N, CA, C and O atoms as a printed pandas DataFrame, in Angstrom:
     atom_number atom_name residue_name chain_id  residue_number  x_coord  y_coord  z_coord
0              1         N          UNK        A               1   12.193   14.717    7.175
1              2        CA          UNK        A               1   10.847   14.477    6.673
2              3         C          UNK        A               1    9.853   15.071    7.678
3              4         O          UNK        A               1    9.939   14.797    8.875
4              5         N          UNK        A               2    8.916   15.879    7.190
5              6        CA          UNK        A               2    7.945   16.514    8.071
6              7         C          UNK        A               2    6.846   15.534    8.479
7              8         O          UNK        A               2    6.676   14.474    7.877
8              9         N          UNK        A               3    6.115   15.917    9.507
9             10        CA          UNK        A               3    5.022   15.076    9.994
10            11         C          UNK        A               3    3.973   14.861    8.898
11            12         O          UNK        A               3    3.435   13.763    8.753
12            13         N          UNK        A               4    3.686   15.924    8.125
13            14        CA          UNK        A               4    2.706   15.813    7.046
14            15         C          UNK        A               4    3.116   14.808    5.990
15            16         O          UNK        A               4    2.289   14.031    5.515
16            17         N          UNK        A               5    4.382   14.818    5.621
17            18        CA          UNK        A               5    4.880   13.876    4.615
18            19         C          UNK        A               5    4.841   12.454    5.161
19            20         O          UNK        A               5    4.494   11.519    4.439
20            21         N          UNK        A               6    5.196   12.289    6.432
21            22        CA          UNK        A               6    5.142   10.964    7.051
22            23         C          UNK        A               6    3.714   10.427    7.070
23            24         O          UNK        A               6    3.485    9.239    6.841
24            25         N          UNK        A               7    2.748   11.321    7.348
25            26        CA          UNK        A               7    1.346   10.891    7.370
26            27         C          UNK        A               7    0.854   10.509    5.980
27            28         O          UNK        A               7    0.099    9.547    5.834
28            29         N          UNK        A               8    1.275   11.253    4.954
29            30        CA          UNK        A               8    0.897   10.917    3.574
30            31         C          UNK        A               8    1.446    9.540    3.214
31            32         O          UNK        A               8    0.738    8.719    2.630
32            33         N          UNK        A               9    2.704    9.290    3.560
33            34        CA          UNK        A               9    3.329    7.998    3.280
34            35         C          UNK        A               9    2.581    6.875    3.997
35            36         O          UNK        A               9    2.327    5.821    3.415
36            37         N          UNK        A              10    2.235    7.105    5.251
37            38        CA          UNK        A              10    1.486    6.102    6.023
38            39         C          UNK        A              10    0.104    5.892    5.410
39            40         O          UNK        A              10   -0.345    4.754    5.274
40            41         N          UNK        A              11   -0.575    6.982    5.040
41            42        CA          UNK        A              11   -1.936    6.898    4.503
42            43         C          UNK        A              11   -1.991    6.078    3.216
43            44         O          UNK        A              11   -2.946    5.334    2.995
44            45         N          UNK        A              12   -0.972    6.209    2.366
45            46        CA          UNK        A              12   -0.945    5.490    1.092
46            47         C          UNK        A              12   -0.974    3.970    1.277
47            48         O          UNK        A              12   -1.381    3.242    0.372
48            49         N          UNK        A              13   -0.544    3.496    2.445
49            50        CA          UNK        A              13   -0.550    2.052    2.701
50            51         C          UNK        A              13   -1.902    1.567    3.217
51            52         O          UNK        A              13   -2.083    0.369    3.434
52            53         N          UNK        A              14   -2.855    2.483    3.415
53            54        CA          UNK        A              14   -4.186    2.193    3.943
54            55         C          UNK        A              14   -4.117    1.393    5.253
55            56         O          UNK        A              14   -4.646    0.284    5.337
56            57         N          UNK        A              15   -3.466    1.960    6.265
57            58        CA          UNK        A              15   -3.329    1.234    7.536
58            59         C          UNK        A              15   -4.668    1.100    8.256
59            60         O          UNK        A              15   -5.589    1.884    8.030
60            61         N          UNK        A              16   -4.761    0.104    9.117
61            62        CA          UNK        A              16   -5.999   -0.137    9.859
62            63         C          UNK        A              16   -6.138    0.769   11.075
63            64         O          UNK        A              16   -7.190    0.789   11.714
64            65         N          UNK        A              17   -5.085    1.523   11.403
65            66        CA          UNK        A              17   -5.099    2.337   12.617
66            67         C          UNK        A              17   -4.951    3.836   12.345
67            68         O          UNK        A              17   -4.479    4.569   13.213
68            69         N          UNK        A              18   -5.343    4.304   11.160
69            70        CA          UNK        A              18   -5.217    5.730   10.817
70            71         C          UNK        A              18   -6.345    6.499   11.503
71            72         O          UNK        A              18   -7.521    6.209   11.284
72            73         N          UNK        A              19   -5.987    7.477   12.332
73            74        CA          UNK        A              19   -6.975    8.178   13.144
74            75         C          UNK        A              19   -7.502    9.436   12.457
75            76         O          UNK        A              19   -6.933    9.928   11.483
76            77         N          UNK        A              20   -8.608    9.934   13.001
77            78        CA          UNK        A              20   -9.210   11.167   12.505
78            79         C          UNK        A              20   -8.228   12.333   12.642
79            80         O          UNK        A              20   -8.094   13.144   11.726
80            81         N          UNK        A              21   -7.542   12.416   13.784
81            82        CA          UNK        A              21   -6.582   13.501   14.010
82            83         C          UNK        A              21   -5.451   13.456   12.974
83            84         O          UNK        A              21   -5.005   14.497   12.492
84            85         N          UNK        A              22   -4.995   12.255   12.638
85            86        CA          UNK        A              22   -3.949   12.119   11.621
86            87         C          UNK        A              22   -4.472   12.560   10.250
87            88         O          UNK        A              22   -3.750   13.197    9.483
88            89         N          UNK        A              23   -5.716   12.223    9.950
89            90        CA          UNK        A              23   -6.312   12.624    8.670
90            91         C          UNK        A              23   -6.420   14.141    8.572
91            92         O          UNK        A              23   -6.078   14.723    7.542
92            93         N          UNK        A              24   -6.892   14.783    9.635
93            94        CA          UNK        A              24   -7.018   16.248    9.644
94            95         C          UNK        A              24   -5.651   16.888    9.448
95            96         O          UNK        A              24   -5.518   17.836    8.674
96            97         N          UNK        A              25   -4.637   16.386   10.137
97            98        CA          UNK        A              25   -3.277   16.916   10.004
98            99         C          UNK        A              25   -2.754   16.726    8.583
99           100         O          UNK        A              25   -2.182   17.647    7.999
100          101         N          UNK        A              26   -2.951   15.530    8.028
101          102        CA          UNK        A              26   -2.465   15.237    6.684
102          103         C          UNK        A              26   -3.134   16.137    5.640
103          104         O          UNK        A              26   -2.462   16.720    4.789
104          105         N          UNK        A              27   -4.470   16.241    5.717
105          106        CA          UNK        A              27   -5.178   17.074    4.747
106          107         C          UNK        A              27   -4.798   18.552    4.906
107          108         O          UNK        A              27   -4.721   19.283    3.918
108          109         N          UNK        A              28   -4.564   18.984    6.130
109          110        CA          UNK        A              28   -4.092   20.351    6.355
110          111         C          UNK        A              28   -2.745   20.579    5.697
111          112         O          UNK        A              28   -2.505   21.640    5.121
112          113         N          UNK        A              29   -1.867   19.593    5.778
113          114        CA          UNK        A              29   -0.559   19.662    5.126
114          115         C          UNK        A              29   -0.707   19.775    3.610
115          116         O          UNK        A              29    0.109   20.418    2.949
116          117         N          UNK        A              30   -1.739   19.156    3.068
117          118        CA          UNK        A              30   -1.984   19.189    1.623
118          119         C          UNK        A              30   -2.766   20.421    1.191
119          120         O          UNK        A              30   -3.094   20.559    0.013
120          121         N          UNK        A              31   -3.071   21.324    2.130
121          122        CA          UNK        A              31   -3.724   22.579    1.783
122          123         C          UNK        A              31   -5.227   22.598    1.931
123          124         O          UNK        A              31   -5.881   23.508    1.422
124          125         N          UNK        A              32   -5.794   21.620    2.612
125          126        CA          UNK        A              32   -7.237   21.564    2.804
126          127         C          UNK        A              32   -7.641   22.309    4.078
127          128         O          UNK        A              32   -6.938   22.269    5.088
128          129         N          UNK        A              33   -8.778   22.984    4.009
129          130        CA          UNK        A              33   -9.372   23.633    5.180
130          131         C          UNK        A              33  -10.572   22.801    5.611
131          132         O          UNK        A              33  -11.343   22.327    4.777
132          133         N          UNK        A              34  -10.722   22.629    6.916
133          134        CA          UNK        A              34  -11.828   21.840    7.464
134          135         C          UNK        A              34  -13.060   22.728    7.617
135          136         O          UNK        A              34  -12.979   23.826    8.169
136          137         N          UNK        A              35  -14.196   22.248    7.127
137          138        CA          UNK        A              35  -15.466   22.965    7.243
138          139         C          UNK        A              35  -16.443   22.041    7.963
139          140         O          UNK        A              35  -16.833   21.002    7.430
140          141         N          UNK        A              36  -16.832   22.421    9.164
141          142        CA          UNK        A              36  -17.741   21.599    9.965
142          143         C          UNK        A              36  -19.163   21.732    9.436
143          144         O          UNK        A              36  -19.667   22.840    9.253
144          145         N          UNK        A              37  -19.798   20.604    9.196
145          146        CA          UNK        A              37  -21.186   20.584    8.766
146          147         C          UNK        A              37  -22.082   20.270    9.945
147          148         O          UNK        A              37  -21.681   20.437   11.097
148          149         N          UNK        A              38  -23.280   19.820    9.667
149          150        CA          UNK        A              38  -24.198   19.467   10.750
150          151         C          UNK        A              38  -23.881   18.060   11.247
151          152         O          UNK        A              38  -23.567   17.168   10.459
152          153         N          UNK        A              39  -23.966   17.874   12.544
153          154        CA          UNK        A              39  -23.685   16.572   13.138
154          155         C          UNK        A              39  -22.242   16.164   12.938
155          156         O          UNK        A              39  -21.321   16.922   13.242
156          157         N          UNK        A              40  -22.050   14.961   12.424
157          158        CA          UNK        A              40  -20.690   14.455   12.237
158          159         C          UNK        A              40  -20.167   14.702   10.822
159          160         O          UNK        A              40  -19.082   14.240   10.466
160          161         N          UNK        A              41  -20.933   15.422   10.029
161          162        CA          UNK        A              41  -20.547   15.704    8.642
162          163         C          UNK        A              41  -19.442   16.757    8.601
163          164         O          UNK        A              41  -19.549   17.805    9.237
164          165         N          UNK        A              42  -18.379   16.470    7.848
165          166        CA          UNK        A              42  -17.251   17.393    7.720
166          167         C          UNK        A              42  -16.826   17.448    6.254
167          168         O          UNK        A              42  -16.807   16.434    5.557
168          169         N          UNK        A              43  -16.488   18.650    5.809
169          170        CA          UNK        A              43  -15.961   18.837    4.462
170          171         C          UNK        A              43  -14.540   19.360    4.576
171          172         O          UNK        A              43  -14.211   20.110    5.495
172          173         N          UNK        A              44  -13.710   18.959    3.640
173          174        CA          UNK        A              44  -12.360   19.478    3.524
174          175         C          UNK        A              44  -12.252   20.077    2.127
175          176         O          UNK        A              44  -12.523   19.408    1.129
176          177         N          UNK        A              45  -11.848   21.352    2.067
177          178        CA          UNK        A              45  -11.796   22.043    0.783
178          179         C          UNK        A              45  -10.402   22.582    0.525
179          180         O          UNK        A              45   -9.799   23.228    1.383
180          181         N          UNK        A              46   -9.897   22.305   -0.679
181          182        CA          UNK        A              46   -8.620   22.842   -1.121
182          183         C          UNK        A              46   -8.924   23.865   -2.206
183          184         O          UNK        A              46   -9.310   23.514   -3.321
184          185         N          UNK        A              47   -8.745   25.132   -1.861
185          186        CA          UNK        A              47   -9.092   26.221   -2.774
186          187         C          UNK        A              47   -8.194   26.233   -4.008
187          188         O          UNK        A              47   -8.660   26.503   -5.114
188          189         N          UNK        A              48   -6.920   25.944   -3.822
189          190        CA          UNK        A              48   -5.963   25.978   -4.927
190          191         C          UNK        A              48   -6.342   24.995   -6.030
191          192         O          UNK        A              48   -6.254   25.328   -7.212
192          193         N          UNK        A              49   -6.761   23.793   -5.657
193          194        CA          UNK        A              49   -7.129   22.756   -6.636
194          195         C          UNK        A              49   -8.631   22.659   -6.845
195          196         O          UNK        A              49   -9.088   21.852   -7.654
196          197         N          UNK        A              50   -9.413   23.472   -6.125
197          198        CA          UNK        A              50  -10.871   23.417   -6.151
198          199         C          UNK        A              50  -11.345   21.974   -5.926
199          200         O          UNK        A              50  -12.133   21.424   -6.696
200          201         N          UNK        A              51  -10.838   21.396   -4.857
201          202        CA          UNK        A              51  -11.105   19.991   -4.534
202          203         C          UNK        A              51  -11.873   19.911   -3.218
203          204         O          UNK        A              51  -11.483   20.533   -2.230
204          205         N          UNK        A              52  -12.963   19.149   -3.205
205          206        CA          UNK        A              52  -13.796   18.988   -2.022
206          207         C          UNK        A              52  -13.873   17.517   -1.639
207          208         O          UNK        A              52  -14.138   16.655   -2.477
208          209         N          UNK        A              53  -13.634   17.244   -0.345
209          210        CA          UNK        A              53  -13.765   15.896    0.203
210          211         C          UNK        A              53  -14.813   15.969    1.299
211          212         O          UNK        A              53  -14.699   16.789    2.210
212          213         N          UNK        A              54  -15.837   15.117    1.223
213          214        CA          UNK        A              54  -16.912   15.105    2.219
214          215         C          UNK        A              54  -16.878   13.787    2.978
215          216         O          UNK        A              54  -16.809   12.711    2.384
216          217         N          UNK        A              55  -16.927   13.891    4.310
217          218        CA          UNK        A              55  -16.839   12.710    5.170
218          219         C          UNK        A              55  -17.751   12.843    6.372
219          220         O          UNK        A              55  -18.280   13.916    6.662
220          221         N          UNK        A              56  -17.919   11.736    7.058
221          222        CA          UNK        A              56  -18.511   11.724    8.392
222          223         C          UNK        A              56  -17.384   11.418    9.357
223          224         O          UNK        A              56  -16.559   10.543    9.096
224          225         N          UNK        A              57  -17.342   12.139   10.479
225          226        CA          UNK        A              57  -16.364   11.814   11.514
226          227         C          UNK        A              57  -16.678   10.422   12.036
227          228         O          UNK        A              57  -17.841   10.091   12.268
228          229         N          UNK        A              58  -15.656    9.613   12.221
229          230        CA          UNK        A              58  -15.909    8.278   12.774
230          231         C          UNK        A              58  -16.292    8.381   14.244
231          232         O          UNK        A              58  -15.726    9.180   14.990
232          233         N          UNK        A              59  -17.244    7.577   14.646
233          234        CA          UNK        A              59  -17.622    7.553   16.059
234          235         C          UNK        A              59  -18.221    6.197   16.387
235          236         O          UNK        A              59  -18.833    5.608   15.496
236          237         N          UNK        A              60  -18.100    5.672   17.549
237          238        CA          UNK        A              60  -17.404    6.266   18.690
238          239         C          UNK        A              60  -15.889    6.136   18.585
239          240         O          UNK        A              60  -15.168    6.899   19.228
240          241         N          UNK        A              61  -15.386    5.189   17.790
241          242        CA          UNK        A              61  -13.934    5.061   17.619
242          243         C          UNK        A              61  -13.431    6.194   16.727
243          244         O          UNK        A              61  -14.204    6.765   15.958
244          245         N          UNK        A              62  -12.186    6.512   16.822
245          246        CA          UNK        A              62  -11.597    7.605   16.039
246          247         C          UNK        A              62  -10.795    7.100   14.851
247          248         O          UNK        A              62  -10.009    7.849   14.270
248          249         N          UNK        A              63  -10.985    5.829   14.480
249          250        CA          UNK        A              63  -10.255    5.216   13.372
250          251         C          UNK        A              63  -11.059    5.394   12.078
251          252         O          UNK        A              63  -12.268    5.167   12.049
252          253         N          UNK        A              64  -10.368    5.804   11.016
253          254        CA          UNK        A              64  -11.011    6.016    9.710
254          255         C          UNK        A              64  -11.317    4.651    9.079
255          256         O          UNK        A              64  -10.478    3.750    9.077
256          257         N          UNK        A              65  -12.518    4.523    8.551
257          258        CA          UNK        A              65  -12.938    3.270    7.896
258          259         C          UNK        A              65  -12.157    3.081    6.591
259          260         O          UNK        A              65  -11.783    4.050    5.930
260          261         N          UNK        A              66  -11.922    1.833    6.239
261          262        CA          UNK        A              66  -11.134    1.490    5.047
262          263         C          UNK        A              66  -11.767    2.055    3.769
263          264         O          UNK        A              66  -11.059    2.575    2.907
264          265         N          UNK        A              67  -13.099    1.954    3.643
265          266        CA          UNK        A              67  -13.758    2.455    2.425
266          267         C          UNK        A              67  -13.575    3.961    2.281
267          268         O          UNK        A              67  -13.418    4.463    1.168
268          269         N          UNK        A              68  -13.594    4.682    3.395
269          270        CA          UNK        A              68  -13.408    6.133    3.356
270          271         C          UNK        A              68  -11.975    6.472    2.946
271          272         O          UNK        A              68  -11.742    7.409    2.183
272          273         N          UNK        A              69  -11.027    5.701    3.460
273          274        CA          UNK        A              69   -9.626    5.933    3.106
274          275         C          UNK        A              69   -9.393    5.691    1.613
275          276         O          UNK        A              69   -8.655    6.435    0.966
276          277         N          UNK        A              70  -10.023    4.655    1.076
277          278        CA          UNK        A              70   -9.871    4.370   -0.358
278          279         C          UNK        A              70  -10.454    5.506   -1.203
279          280         O          UNK        A              70   -9.869    5.890   -2.216
280          281         N          UNK        A              71  -11.607    6.044   -0.786
281          282        CA          UNK        A              71  -12.220    7.148   -1.519
282          283         C          UNK        A              71  -11.338    8.391   -1.479
283          284         O          UNK        A              71  -11.144    9.054   -2.498
284          285         N          UNK        A              72  -10.807    8.702   -0.302
285          286        CA          UNK        A              72   -9.931    9.867   -0.148
286          287         C          UNK        A              72   -8.675    9.690   -0.987
287          288         O          UNK        A              72   -8.257   10.619   -1.679
288          289         N          UNK        A              73   -8.071    8.514   -0.934
289          290        CA          UNK        A              73   -6.864    8.235   -1.703
290          291         C          UNK        A              73   -7.130    8.388   -3.199
291          292         O          UNK        A              73   -6.304    8.949   -3.919
292          293         N          UNK        A              74   -8.260    7.901   -3.666
293          294        CA          UNK        A              74   -8.608    8.020   -5.088
294          295         C          UNK        A              74   -8.743    9.487   -5.490
295          296         O          UNK        A              74   -8.271    9.882   -6.557
296          297         N          UNK        A              75   -9.376   10.288   -4.653
297          298        CA          UNK        A              75   -9.535   11.720   -4.948
298          299         C          UNK        A              75   -8.178   12.407   -4.990
299          300         O          UNK        A              75   -7.891   13.167   -5.915
300          301         N          UNK        A              76   -7.348   12.143   -3.994
301          302        CA          UNK        A              76   -6.035   12.794   -3.926
302          303         C          UNK        A              76   -5.144   12.383   -5.098
303          304         O          UNK        A              76   -4.396   13.209   -5.622
304          305         N          UNK        A              77   -5.216   11.126   -5.511
305          306        CA          UNK        A              77   -4.440   10.672   -6.662
306          307         C          UNK        A              77   -4.971   11.261   -7.963
307          308         O          UNK        A              77   -4.195   11.643   -8.840
308          309         N          UNK        A              78   -6.299   11.333   -8.086
309          310        CA          UNK        A              78   -6.916   11.903   -9.289
310          311         C          UNK        A              78   -6.523   13.379   -9.455
311          312         O          UNK        A              78   -6.283   13.847  -10.568
312          313         N          UNK        A              79   -6.462   14.092   -8.339
313          314        CA          UNK        A              79   -6.090   15.517   -8.352
314          315         C          UNK        A              79   -4.571   15.710   -8.383
315          316         O          UNK        A              79   -4.085   16.841   -8.392
316          317         N          UNK        A              80   -3.826   14.600   -8.400
317          318        CA          UNK        A              80   -2.360   14.611   -8.413
318          319         C          UNK        A              80   -1.783   15.392   -7.246
319          320         O          UNK        A              80   -0.835   16.163   -7.394
320          321         N          UNK        A              81   -2.386   15.171   -6.067
321          322        CA          UNK        A              81   -1.928   15.842   -4.859
322          323         C          UNK        A              81   -0.979   14.955   -4.055
323          324         O          UNK        A              81   -0.232   15.441   -3.206
324          325         N          UNK        A              82   -1.016   13.657   -4.330
325          326        CA          UNK        A              82   -0.064   12.739   -3.684
326          327         C          UNK        A              82    0.441   11.758   -4.721
327          328         O          UNK        A              82    1.254   10.890   -4.405
């Protein structure tokens, strides 16, 4: 099992300790490219599925907020990517 698949499996459980670095790695595994916006704004775009995810980088902690994880999970499930 690859690291990307392990991260997808972990992400589906909505853990309280999922980090920004893990999210970037997971989305990269799913074919998303990171596009840095202004400040802490970041977009992830998957050209193949024409799917866009917009987020703010968490700060000062690097843990992804639960509401953001739920939104990302809903998008990925709707696009049938996971």
